C-alpha positions as semicolon CSV with decimal commas, in nm:
position;residue;x (nm);y (nm);z (nm)
1;M;0,002;-0,006;0,011
2;R;0,267;0,267;0,090
3;R;0,481;0,159;-0,204
4;Q;0,170;0,232;-0,425
5;L;0,096;0,560;-0,297
6;I;0,471;0,681;-0,336
7;E;0,465;0,542;-0,709
8;M;0,146;0,727;-0,761
9;M;0,315;1,050;-0,616
10;L;0,609;0,980;-0,830
11;D;0,417;0,964;-1,141
12;N;0,235;1,296;-1,073
13;I;0,542;1,477;-1,000
14;R;0,698;1,340;-1,338
15;L;0,380;1,431;-1,536
16;T;0,363;1,780;-1,381
17;A;0,746;1,830;-1,474
18;A;0,687;1,684;-1,838
19;K;0,384;1,934;-1,889
20;A;0,597;2,226;-1,764
21;M;0,878;2,116;-2,049
22;Q;0,586;2,159;-2,334
23;D;0,685;2,433;-2,592
24;K;1,024;2,462;-2,454
25;V;1,351;2,419;-2,667
26;V;1,603;2,176;-2,524
27;E;1,924;2,054;-2,637
28;V;1,905;1,668;-2,730
29;I;2,178;1,418;-2,777
30;V;2,069;1,163;-3,060
31;E;2,098;0,829;-2,938
32;R;1,940;0,636;-3,214
33;D;1,728;0,638;-3,527
34;G;1,367;0,548;-3,504
35;T;1,179;0,328;-3,683
36;R;0,976;0,557;-3,896
37;E;1,143;0,783;-4,145
38;N;1,293;1,115;-3,970
39;M;1,211;0,994;-3,617
40;R;1,521;0,987;-3,382
41;W;1,533;0,901;-3,005
42;G;1,755;1,088;-2,771
43;R;1,793;1,217;-2,431
44;T;1,834;1,589;-2,281
45;I;2,156;1,708;-2,080
46;Y;1,900;1,656;-1,781
47;D;1,808;1,272;-1,839
48;A;2,041;0,986;-1,751
49;P;2,040;0,664;-1,951
50;K;1,836;0,372;-1,824
51;I;1,678;0,631;-1,553
52;D;1,502;0,900;-1,711
53;R;1,273;1,012;-1,994
54;T;1,363;0,976;-2,355
55;V;1,292;1,236;-2,631
56;R;1,162;1,088;-2,946
57;F;1,167;1,370;-3,215
58;K;1,090;1,424;-3,569
59;G;1,452;1,557;-3,759
60;T;1,726;1,466;-3,976
61;A;2,003;1,471;-3,711
62;R;2,260;1,184;-3,720
63;V;2,344;0,974;-3,404
64;G;2,561;1,151;-3,180
65;E;2,487;1,476;-3,278
66;I;2,335;1,766;-3,038
67;V;2,047;1,928;-3,168
68;K;1,767;2,166;-3,046
69;V;1,445;2,022;-2,987
70;R;1,098;2,176;-2,943
71;I;0,912;1,962;-2,694
72;I;0,533;1,912;-2,796
73;K;0,408;1,686;-2,547
74;G;0,552;1,504;-2,246
75;T;0,448;1,187;-2,045
76;E;0,591;1,029;-1,741
77;L;0,840;0,835;-1,936
78;H;0,905;1,035;-2,274
79;F;0,885;1,348;-2,458
80;L;0,761;1,401;-2,830
81;G;0,928;1,697;-3,007
82;V;1,043;1,837;-3,330
83;Q;1,397;1,938;-3,430
84;E;1,415;2,303;-3,480
């Protein structure tokens, strides 16, 4: 019961933080290509691998590049954006 309550509180905090990121431009390092054309996956400087959110965005950047991405939508686990 206590663990579930803590997890619900954490999800709420993550969602609130994700919504605050909407319409902001952040720097993202491209980690891999997506399965769809011109879709990429990466992370902001604030997100650690295997722990924090990933950013899925539409763009033409190559793996390893750092690009500016406008965040369109945020969830507890991912951001969706567009390369600027």
